[in-house]
N, C-alpha and C positions, 0 to 999 in steps of 0.2 A: 758508496758502492763502486767497486772497481769496474772500469770499462774494458772488457776483454773480448777478443775473438777466440772462439773455442773450436777445436778440430778433433773429432773423434778418432781414436786409434783402433786398430784391429785387435786380434787376440794377444798381441805382444806389446808391451809398453813402448811408447814412441821414442823414448830415449835410446832404446836398443837400436832403433833405426834412425838415429839422429840425422844422418846425411840424406835422408829422404825429405827432410823438412828444411834444410839449409845446406848451401853448397860448401864442400870441403875447402875449396879455394878461398871463399869468403871468410870462413872460420880461421883458416891459417893466416890470412892477411890481417884480420882483426886481432888475432892473438899477438902477432909481432908488433903491431902499432900500439895496442893497449899495454903490453909489457914495456915497450920503450917509454910510453907516457907515464906509467906508474912510477918509474924510477927517475924520470926527467926532473932535473933540479929547477927548471924554469917554468913558471905557470904560463908564460907567454908561448913558449915552444909547445907545451902540452896542449894549450888552447888551439894552436894551429894544427897540430897532429890530429887531434880529435875531430875538429871541424872539417878539415880537408880529407884526412885519411879514413875517417869512420862515418862521416856524414852526420855527426851529431849537430843539433841546432843549439849553438851557444851564443848568448848575448855578450855584449862588450863587458870586459873585466870579470868574466866568470873565472873563478879559481877552484881547481880540483887539487886537493892536498895529496901529499905523498901516499902512494898505494891505493888511492881511490880506484874502484873497479867498475867501469861501465860494462853493460851487457856485452858478452862476447858474440852472441849470435845476431842480435838486431840492435846495434848501438844507434842506428839512424832514427830509432823511435824515441830517443831521449831529447827533450827540449828543456833548456835551462835559461831563464831570464837574466838580464844584465845585472852585474854587480852582486851575483850570488856566490856563496862559498859552499863547497862540498868537502866535508871533513875527512880526516885521515882514515883510511881503510874502509870507507863507505862503499857499499855495493848497490848499484842501480840495475835492477833486473827489468827486462821487457819481455821475457819469456818464462814459462814454467812448464815442466814436463811432469805429468801425473801418470798413474798406472794405465788409465783408459783414455786419456786425451792430452793434448798439449794446448797451451794458451799463449796468446800474444796480446800485448797492450802497450800503448804509448805511455810514457811518463812525462809529466809536465811539472816543472819546478819554476815558480814565479821569480820575479825580479826582487832584488834586495832581500833574499832569503838565505838563511844559514842552516845547513844540515851538519850536525855534530859528528864526531868520530864514531866509527864502528856501527853506523846505521845501515839497515837493510831496507831498501825501497822496493816494494813489490810491483809487478807490472799492472798497468791500468790505473794508477793513482795520479792525482793532481795535488800538488802542494802549492798553496797560494802565495801571493806577493807579501813581502814583509813577514813571513812566517819563520819560526824557529823550531827545529827538530832536535830534541835532546840526544846526547850521546847514547849509543847502545839501543836505540829505539828500532822497532820494526814498523814501518809505515805500510799498513795494510788497508788503509782507507783514506779518502780525501781529507786534506787539511785546509780549512778556509783561510782567506787573507787575514792578516793581523792576528794569527793564532799561534799558540805553542803546542807542539805535540811531543809526548815523551812516553817511554815505557813499552812494554809488551805484555798485554795488549795495549795498543796506543790509546792514550788519554789525551784529549784535546781541550785546551783552555783558550778563551779569547784574551787577547792582549789589549783590547780597546780600553781606554781610560774613562769611558762614559759611565 
C-alpha cells in the first residue's frame, strides 16, 4: 500500500493551478539542476548536484544512469540507500496530480538495490534492500527486501534461496 498525503482540489484540477502547490522558483531551480544532472557524464558530479542542489537523500556510491529523472516538484522526498543503481531513463515520482486531488509521497529505495532502465516509480512506495526491479516496470506498490519486481502490473518474487 502506497503511503500518500492527499490534498483535495476545488472544481478545477490541481495541475491547472500547479503553482499554488509548489513555488515557481523551486520548480525552475530543480529543472535546471535535474537537466544538468541528466546529461552529466560523471556519476560523482551528479550525486553532488542532486544531494546538495535538490536535497535528495543519497547514500554512498549511489549511481543514477544517463537521463534518470528524479521528481521535478519534490525531489527532497527521494531517499536512496548506499551502493544502489538507478537505470537509464528511470522516473522517480513523489507527486501525482489527479482530476480532484493531488498526492505527495516519499520514495525509499534500499541499499544494494538495482532499478532497471525505463522504470517508473510512483509516489509513496518503498523498495527494499538488495531488491531488483526489472526494466520497464511500474513500481506501484512496496517491494520487500531480497525481492525482484517486474512488469506492469508489478509482479514480486522473493529472491531468498531458502
